TIVEX-270441 format. One line per 3 residues: number of its first residue (from 1); their letters; for each residue x, y, z of C-alpha. Coordinates in nm, 4 decimals, always signed. Example, Ala and Ser with C-alpha at 12.3 -4.5 7.8 and 13.67 -1.06 7.14 Angstrom:
# TIVEX-270441
1 = AS = +1.2300/-0.4500/+0.7800  +1.3670/-0.1060/+0.7140
//
This chain:
# TIVEX-270441
1 = MAA = +1.4721/+3.0277/+11.0120  +1.3622/+2.8459/+10.6991  +1.5546/+2.9058/+10.3840
4 = KKA = +1.3751/+3.0883/+10.1057  +1.2859/+2.8819/+9.7971  +1.4394/+2.9964/+9.4793
7 = PAK = +1.1775/+3.1207/+9.2338  +1.0999/+2.8673/+8.9600  +1.2371/+2.9533/+8.6226
10 = KVE = +0.9798/+3.0153/+8.3596  +1.0289/+2.8102/+8.0480  +0.9020/+2.9845/+7.7422
13 = VAP = +0.7351/+2.7504/+7.4926  +0.6965/+2.8629/+7.1375  +0.3322/+2.8969/+7.0477
16 = QQE = +0.2099/+2.5884/+6.8629  +0.0501/+2.6485/+6.5285  -0.2838/+2.4807/+6.5076
19 = VVV = -0.2932/+2.2301/+6.2224  -0.6296/+2.1863/+6.0605  -0.6667/+1.8634/+5.8683
22 = ETP = -0.9376/+1.8836/+5.6070  -1.1204/+1.5607/+5.5455  -1.1985/+1.5360/+5.1750
25 = TKK = -1.5662/+1.5067/+5.1129  -1.6637/+1.2154/+4.8962  -1.8326/+1.3350/+4.5828
28 = QPT = -2.1514/+1.1619/+4.5006  -2.1669/+1.0378/+4.1417  -2.4000/+1.2483/+3.9392
31 = KPS = -2.6642/+1.0717/+3.7396  -2.6510/+1.1673/+3.3730  -2.9430/+1.3874/+3.2846
34 = WEI = -3.1628/+1.3321/+2.9802  -3.0832/+1.5963/+2.7206  -3.3966/+1.7797/+2.6153
37 = KDR = -3.3870/+1.8152/+2.2370  -3.5620/+1.7069/+1.9198  -3.4534/+1.3617/+1.8031
40 = VYY = -3.4669/+1.1796/+1.4719  -3.4839/+0.8018/+1.4268  -3.4227/+0.6256/+1.0962
43 = LKG = -3.4699/+0.2744/+0.9591  -3.1496/+0.0793/+0.9064  -3.0300/-0.0455/+0.5685
46 = NKS = -3.1396/+0.2673/+0.3795  -3.4987/+0.1444/+0.3904  -3.7640/+0.4074/+0.3235
49 = PLT = -4.1136/+0.2572/+0.2989  -4.4017/+0.5017/+0.2773  -4.5110/+0.4052/+0.6304
52 = LTI = -4.3900/+0.1527/+0.8844  -4.5468/+0.1070/+1.2263  -4.3488/-0.0638/+1.5002
55 = PGK = -4.5019/-0.2204/+1.8141  -4.5886/+0.0247/+2.0909  -4.7134/-0.2176/+2.3574
58 = HTK = -4.6390/-0.5652/+2.4853  -4.8447/-0.8472/+2.3314  -4.8083/-1.2213/+2.2768
61 = KHS = -4.7062/-1.1499/+1.9167  -4.4693/-0.8616/+1.9922  -4.2670/-0.8852/+2.3105
64 = LLY = -4.1914/-0.5395/+2.4477  -3.9910/-0.6089/+2.7596  -3.6896/-0.4284/+2.9017
67 = FDP = -3.4445/-0.6110/+3.1286  -3.3557/-0.3853/+3.4184  -3.0018/-0.4772/+3.5359
70 = KSG = -3.0528/-0.3035/+3.8715  -3.3606/-0.5000/+3.9744  -3.2720/-0.8068/+3.7691
73 = RQR = -3.6213/-0.8371/+3.6231  -3.8097/-0.7808/+3.3020  -4.0182/-0.4639/+3.2855
76 = EIR = -4.3012/-0.4170/+3.0406  -4.2963/-0.1085/+2.8198  -4.5640/+0.0699/+2.6180
79 = YAT = -4.6173/+0.4044/+2.4508  -4.8887/+0.5981/+2.6333  -4.9251/+0.9558/+2.5123
82 = NQD = -5.0543/+1.0807/+2.8475  -4.7796/+0.9254/+3.0645  -4.4323/+1.0545/+3.1513
85 = SPL = -4.2665/+0.7128/+3.1562  -4.2688/+0.4327/+2.8981  -4.2379/+0.1724/+3.1763
88 = VDE = -4.5779/+0.0233/+3.2591  -4.5061/-0.0140/+3.6323  -4.4407/+0.3615/+3.6522
91 = QKG = -4.7573/+0.4617/+3.4682  -5.0616/+0.5642/+3.6685  -5.4291/+0.5926/+3.5871
94 = ECT = -5.5914/+0.5475/+3.2492  -5.3506/+0.5287/+2.9548  -5.4009/+0.6617/+2.6044
97 = LGH = -5.2003/+0.4419/+2.3706  -5.0262/+0.5940/+2.0701  -4.8834/+0.4655/+1.7408
100 = IRF = -4.5126/+0.4671/+1.6557  -4.5018/+0.5236/+1.2821  -4.2009/+0.5862/+1.0543
103 = MDG = -4.2738/+0.7922/+0.7431  -4.0436/+0.7508/+0.4411  -3.7905/+0.5708/+0.6591
106 = SLK = -3.7634/+0.8226/+0.9435  -3.9433/+0.9460/+1.2547  -3.8942/+1.2893/+1.4124
109 = VGK = -3.9845/+1.3107/+1.7804  -4.0086/+1.6576/+1.9377  -3.8447/+1.7433/+2.2704
112 = EQK = -4.1882/+1.7661/+2.4354  -4.2441/+1.3923/+2.3698  -3.9899/+1.2760/+2.6256
115 = NLQ = -4.1758/+0.9522/+2.6984  -4.1599/+0.8420/+2.3349  -3.7943/+0.9444/+2.3099
118 = LLL = -3.7081/+0.7388/+2.6178  -3.8931/+0.4404/+2.4771  -3.7177/+0.4604/+2.1394
121 = SLY = -3.3706/+0.5554/+2.2670  -3.3381/+0.3402/+2.5788  -3.5950/+0.0634/+2.6016
124 = HPL = -3.7340/-0.0568/+2.2680  -3.5916/-0.3994/+2.1673  -3.5893/-0.3061/+1.7966
127 = KGK = -3.3351/-0.0254/+1.8449  -3.0129/-0.1214/+1.6705  -3.1911/-0.3967/+1.4798
130 = LYD = -3.4641/-0.2259/+1.2794  -3.3877/+0.1407/+1.3484  -3.1285/+0.3710/+1.5071
133 = EFN = -3.1172/+0.7213/+1.6493  -2.9501/+0.9823/+1.4318  -2.6262/+1.1076/+1.5851
136 = AVE = -2.4655/+1.4050/+1.4106  -2.1158/+1.3266/+1.5452  -2.1289/+0.9609/+1.4454
139 = QAE = -2.2734/+1.0569/+1.1075  -1.9883/+1.3031/+1.0504  -1.7333/+1.0344/+1.1384
142 = DDL = -1.8978/+0.7892/+0.8985  -1.9094/+1.0523/+0.6235  -1.5412/+1.1310/+0.6779
145 = DIL = -1.4469/+0.7628/+0.6594  -1.6411/+0.7259/+0.3335  -1.4793/+1.0380/+0.1836
148 = LLK = -1.1304/+0.9150/+0.2741  -1.2078/+0.5710/+0.1320  -1.3348/+0.7258/-0.1920
151 = NDA = -1.0248/+0.9418/-0.2139  -0.7986/+0.6363/-0.1705  -0.9980/+0.4405/-0.4295
154 = VNA = -0.9899/+0.7199/-0.6895  -0.6150/+0.7759/-0.6419  -0.5564/+0.4021/-0.6859
157 = ARN = -0.7772/+0.3942/-0.9969  -0.5729/+0.6722/-1.1574  -0.2503/+0.4738/-1.1223
160 = IDI = -0.3800/+0.1314/-1.2325  -0.2503/-0.0022/-1.5643  -0.4929/-0.0887/-1.8412
163 = DQA = -0.4699/-0.4676/-1.7924  -0.5625/-0.4456/-1.4255  -0.8369/-0.1957/-1.5085
166 = EAI = -0.9807/-0.4476/-1.7545  -0.9620/-0.7252/-1.4954  -1.1497/-0.5187/-1.2358
169 = MRV = -1.4140/-0.3939/-1.4768  -1.4700/-0.7452/-1.6105  -1.5908/-0.8393/-1.2623
172 = EIG = -1.8266/-0.5401/-1.2701  -1.9700/-0.5539/-1.6240  -1.8647/-0.8923/-1.7656
175 = SEV = -1.7668/-0.9595/-2.1272  -1.8719/-0.6097/-2.2422  -1.5318/-0.4921/-2.1229
178 = SKM = -1.3711/-0.6486/-2.4328  -1.5484/-0.3954/-2.6565  -1.4381/-0.0885/-2.4598
181 = SSK = -1.1567/+0.1485/-2.5533  -0.8826/+0.2319/-2.3024  -1.0378/+0.5741/-2.2307
184 = ELK = -1.3788/+0.4160/-2.1713  -1.2165/+0.1672/-1.9362  -1.0413/+0.4372/-1.7335
187 = RDL = -1.3585/+0.6480/-1.7197  -1.5759/+0.3585/-1.5987  -1.3028/+0.2500/-1.3561
190 = LMF = -1.2994/+0.5944/-1.1913  -1.6780/+0.5946/-1.1738  -1.6743/+0.2472/-1.0188
193 = ATR = -1.4105/+0.3550/-0.7630  -1.6270/+0.6547/-0.6664  -1.9526/+0.4570/-0.6538
196 = NPA = -1.8262/+0.1549/-0.4617  -1.4802/+0.2317/-0.3153  -1.4712/-0.0623/-0.0734
199 = LFI = -1.5372/-0.3219/-0.3450  -1.2964/-0.1490/-0.5837  -1.0095/-0.1600/-0.3313
202 = ELA = -1.0895/-0.5241/-0.2524  -1.0745/-0.6181/-0.6220  -0.7610/-0.4096/-0.6829
205 = NDE = -0.5792/-0.6011/-0.4080  -0.7038/-0.9456/-0.5174  -0.4468/-1.1172/-0.7388
208 = NVH = -0.7060/-1.3740/-0.8461  -0.8984/-1.0999/-1.0296  -0.6028/-1.0480/-1.2657
211 = LRN = -0.5488/-1.4226/-1.3104  -0.9185/-1.4751/-1.3866  -0.9059/-1.2014/-1.6467
214 = VAI = -0.6027/-1.3634/-1.8150  -0.7904/-1.6945/-1.8278  -1.0980/-1.5295/-1.9844
217 = RAQ = -0.8904/-1.3354/-2.2385  -0.6993/-1.6503/-2.3294  -1.0261/-1.8335/-2.3924
220 = EAG = -1.1658/-1.5434/-2.5973  -0.8457/-1.5329/-2.8059  -0.8551/-1.9091/-2.8639
223 = IVV = -0.5242/-1.9670/-2.6835  -0.7048/-2.2099/-2.4537  -1.0356/-2.3841/-2.5146
226 = LSQ = -1.3047/-2.4597/-2.2575  -1.5126/-2.7681/-2.3298  -1.8886/-2.7368/-2.3755
229 = DQR = -1.9572/-2.8992/-2.0408  -1.7141/-2.6457/-1.8851  -1.5148/-2.9219/-1.7183
232 = TFT = -1.1892/-2.9200/-1.9193  -0.9368/-2.6661/-2.0509  -0.7163/-2.7611/-2.3462
235 = WGS = -0.4565/-2.5825/-2.5587  -0.6150/-2.4233/-2.8624  -0.3175/-2.5028/-3.0836
238 = NGR = -0.2972/-2.8806/-3.0356  -0.5917/-2.9813/-2.8164  -0.3657/-3.1066/-2.5366
241 = KLM = -0.5412/-3.1137/-2.1988  -0.4364/-2.8476/-1.9523  -0.6582/-2.9049/-1.6500
244 = TVP = -0.9886/-3.0421/-1.5271  -1.2280/-2.7994/-1.3561  -1.3320/-2.9246/-1.0108
247 = FDE = -1.7001/-3.0069/-0.9765  -1.9342/-2.7143/-0.9029  -1.6587/-2.4508/-0.9417
250 = NPY = -1.6382/-2.1563/-1.1789  -1.4000/-2.2619/-1.4618  -1.2124/-1.9303/-1.4720
253 = SAM = -1.1712/-1.9213/-1.0946  -1.0378/-2.2764/-1.1183  -0.7866/-2.1757/-1.3872
256 = AAY = -0.6798/-1.8744/-1.1779  -0.6002/-2.1141/-0.8935  -0.4226/-2.3459/-1.1420
259 = FKT = -0.1991/-2.0602/-1.2591  -0.0563/-2.0391/-0.9036  +0.0588/-2.4026/-0.8987
262 = DEG = +0.4109/-2.5123/-1.0041  +0.2815/-2.6530/-1.3308  +0.0393/-2.3666/-1.3906
265 = VEV = +0.3052/-2.0940/-1.3577  +0.4669/-2.2037/-1.6854  +0.1264/-2.2169/-1.8559
268 = FRS = +0.0482/-1.8679/-1.7284  +0.3749/-1.7283/-1.8677  +0.3074/-1.8893/-2.2037
271 = VEK = -0.0495/-1.7543/-2.2133  +0.0650/-1.4010/-2.1265  +0.3250/-1.4078/-2.4060
274 = NLD = +0.0615/-1.5127/-2.6569  -0.1774/-1.2422/-2.5367  +0.0910/-0.9753/-2.5828
//
């Protein structure tokens, strides 16, 4: 009699949790869309002629070509009022050409004139050279920079001593500065700092401006004498030669440079004592 087989033991296996691996989907880069809005273009250099017309189509005289980096070829552009694109190879049918005219230095293009906006903003070769598009953010940044520069210039002008004020204003208005009172000098200095802050700061930091002014004052006071041919400086007291002005150089700029030499330092000290 055959022996009975022992029943197989059941092995319990813990239920396996299904793991779902998500494959990240690659996002397609979105192409920037053209913002629909009114745009203003202005001539560079603060130019504001009554009218100025710029080329609106490609001719032998005016090359209106746009280099397309994707295709690697030049594409002709023109302003056609009845076409959606300013690119000639995308225009279809008969074209009605329009004029691109700036009035009093600016040109406002409405949002409905997308083709002209595209031409002026993206394709026209004169953008950045003859004209630019107005950008409120960039304009605000520029205005802020100018305001800060003016503030720095005015603060510096308030703290400048009268001799340096005279030196700076002599560059601006010449010999008339000798006839001005100290209050007139300070007033005109503040006005100059407000009107042209960049030039004011440049002059205030230029040591040669002060040295030039000392040379001019010394000549006006007769401490030194400049020859009629403006080639030689001599002492006013004894006629002894101080220096020869290099050819084709401003005599007072030459003396300012001379004051910075080993020999000229002693002359400068002597001149300043006599001016005091």
